C-alpha positions as CSV (number, residue, x, y, z in Angstrom):
1,M,-23.3,12.3,22.8
2,I,-25.3,9.2,21.4
3,Y,-29.6,9.1,21.8
4,F,-31.5,6.7,20.8
5,T,-35.5,6.5,19.9
6,A,-38.2,4.9,18.5
7,D,-41.9,4.5,17.4
8,L,-42.1,8.2,16.3
9,H,-45.0,7.8,13.8
10,F,-44.7,11.5,13.0
11,Y,-48.2,12.1,11.1
12,H,-49.8,9.1,12.2
13,Q,-53.6,10.1,13.6
14,N,-54.3,6.7,14.9
15,I,-51.0,6.3,17.0
16,I,-52.4,8.5,19.5
17,R,-55.8,6.9,19.9
18,H,-54.0,3.3,20.3
19,T,-51.0,4.6,22.7
20,Q,-52.9,6.9,24.4
21,R,-50.6,10.0,23.6
22,P,-51.5,13.2,25.2
23,F,-52.4,15.0,21.8
24,Y,-55.7,16.0,20.4
25,T,-54.1,16.5,16.7
26,V,-51.7,14.7,14.9
27,D,-50.2,18.8,13.9
28,E,-49.7,18.7,17.9
29,M,-47.9,15.5,18.2
30,N,-45.7,16.2,15.6
31,K,-44.7,19.8,16.3
32,C,-43.9,18.2,20.3
33,L,-41.4,15.4,19.1
34,I,-39.6,17.9,16.9
35,R,-39.7,20.5,19.8
36,K,-38.5,18.0,22.5
37,W,-36.0,16.2,19.7
38,N,-34.4,19.5,19.0
39,E,-34.1,20.7,23.0
40,K,-32.1,17.7,23.6
41,V,-30.1,16.9,20.5
42,T,-27.4,18.6,18.9
43,S,-26.4,18.9,15.4
44,E,-23.2,17.2,16.4
45,D,-25.1,14.2,18.3
46,F,-25.6,10.8,16.8
47,V,-29.3,9.2,17.0
48,Y,-29.8,5.7,16.5
49,I,-34.1,5.6,15.3
50,L,-34.8,1.5,16.5
51,G,-38.0,1.9,14.0
52,D,-41.1,3.3,12.6
53,F,-40.1,6.9,12.0
54,T,-43.1,7.8,9.5
55,M,-46.0,5.4,7.8
56,K,-47.0,8.6,5.4
57,G,-44.2,8.2,2.5
58,A,-41.2,9.9,1.1
59,E,-41.8,13.4,1.1
60,I,-43.2,13.3,4.9
61,A,-39.8,11.6,6.1
62,S,-37.4,13.6,4.2
63,T,-39.5,16.7,5.7
64,V,-40.0,15.5,9.2
65,L,-36.0,14.4,9.0
66,Y,-34.4,17.7,7.5
67,S,-36.1,19.5,10.7
68,L,-34.5,17.2,13.4
69,K,-30.9,17.6,14.8
70,G,-28.0,15.1,14.8
71,K,-26.7,12.6,12.3
72,K,-29.3,10.0,11.9
73,Y,-29.2,6.5,12.0
74,L,-32.4,4.4,11.3
75,I,-32.6,0.6,12.5
76,R,-35.7,-0.5,9.9
77,G,-38.9,-1.2,11.6
78,N,-42.1,-2.8,10.3
79,H,-43.6,0.9,9.3
80,D,-40.7,2.2,7.4
81,S,-41.6,1.8,3.9
82,F,-40.4,4.9,3.0
83,L,-37.0,3.7,2.8
84,D,-37.8,1.7,-0.4
85,R,-39.4,4.6,-2.4
86,A,-36.7,5.6,-5.1
87,S,-38.0,9.3,-4.6
88,F,-36.8,9.0,-0.9
89,D,-33.2,10.6,-0.6
90,Q,-30.8,7.9,1.6
91,S,-28.5,10.3,2.5
92,L,-30.5,11.8,5.2
93,F,-29.5,8.6,7.0
94,V,-26.1,7.7,8.2
95,A,-27.0,4.3,7.7
96,V,-30.2,2.2,7.7
97,E,-29.6,-0.9,8.9
98,D,-31.8,-4.0,9.9
99,Y,-29.8,-5.0,13.4
100,M,-26.6,-2.7,15.1
101,E,-24.2,-3.4,17.8
102,I,-22.5,-0.7,19.2
103,T,-20.3,0.0,21.9
104,Y,-20.4,3.3,24.2
105,L,-18.2,4.1,27.3
106,N,-17.6,-0.2,27.5
107,T,-21.1,-0.6,27.5
108,Q,-22.4,-3.0,24.6
109,F,-25.8,-1.9,23.1
110,I,-27.9,-4.3,21.1
111,L,-30.1,-2.1,18.3
112,F,-33.0,-3.6,16.7
113,H,-36.8,-2.6,16.1
114,Y,-38.1,-5.7,18.3
115,P,-37.3,-6.9,21.5
116,I,-35.3,-10.2,21.7
117,I,-35.3,-12.7,24.5
118,D,-32.1,-13.3,24.0
119,W,-29.3,-11.4,22.6
120,H,-25.1,-11.3,21.7
121,N,-23.3,-10.7,25.1
122,M,-26.6,-10.7,26.8
123,R,-24.9,-12.6,30.2
124,R,-21.8,-10.4,29.6
125,G,-23.9,-7.2,30.0
126,A,-24.9,-6.1,26.9
127,V,-27.9,-3.4,26.9
128,M,-31.0,-4.3,24.2
129,L,-32.6,-1.4,22.7
130,H,-35.8,-1.9,21.0
131,G,-38.9,-0.2,20.0
132,H,-42.1,-1.4,18.5
133,Q,-44.3,-2.3,21.8
134,H,-45.3,0.9,22.7
135,N,-44.6,0.3,26.7
136,Q,-44.6,2.7,29.3
137,K,-42.4,3.6,31.7
138,E,-43.2,1.4,33.9
139,Y,-42.3,-1.4,31.6
140,N,-38.2,-0.8,31.6
141,I,-38.3,-0.3,35.3
142,K,-40.0,-4.2,35.6
143,N,-36.8,-5.0,33.3
144,R,-34.3,-3.4,35.8
145,Q,-36.3,-5.2,39.0
146,N,-36.0,-7.8,37.3
147,G,-32.3,-7.8,36.2
148,M,-33.1,-7.7,32.4
149,L,-30.7,-5.6,30.5
150,R,-33.6,-4.4,28.2
151,Y,-34.7,-1.4,27.3
152,D,-37.7,0.1,25.2
153,V,-36.1,3.3,23.5
154,G,-39.8,4.2,22.2
155,V,-41.1,7.9,22.3
156,D,-44.0,6.4,24.8
157,A,-41.8,5.1,27.5
158,N,-39.1,8.1,27.4
159,D,-41.4,11.6,27.3
160,M,-41.7,12.0,24.1
161,M,-38.2,12.6,23.5
162,P,-35.2,10.2,22.7
163,V,-33.0,8.9,25.8
164,S,-29.2,9.1,25.8
165,A,-26.9,6.2,25.9
166,Q,-25.3,8.3,29.2
167,E,-29.1,7.8,30.9
168,I,-29.8,4.3,29.7
169,I,-26.0,3.1,31.6
170,E,-27.1,5.1,34.6
171,F,-30.6,3.9,34.7
172,F,-29.0,0.1,35.0
173,A,-26.4,1.2,37.4
């Protein structure tokens, strides 16, 4: 299975207040994000993280990545500077990119940290996946109602867990 997520912001205390996440402490948030990820994702699954994994450095990024199931890809976000540290083990990701396009069950997905207005094959059914904005569920529902195949895969819009390619395909069906 293929999963997508974004904007986890592990160990970022202020994100709780900024996005009104339902946690009192960063430790509570981290444990919930890890638990929900590992309840849904298996070690054989592929997970595309569309940016903002953590702002807290290479050691914390590595520790959290080791605790998460799946084969992980990262689409670089604006808060992923841990990638540039010599101490970070890049092999924890299958790949790190700024932008990707993948196809699953005849659906093309455009992967970028930021939402874009016009994307490759937009008028041919390609679905634009992004994070960055910390939207709530209503954002994705409104896009669907307006006929826009753009979906925020961030944890704030998806019950604090990754969302599968299948779930997104069914959402827009």
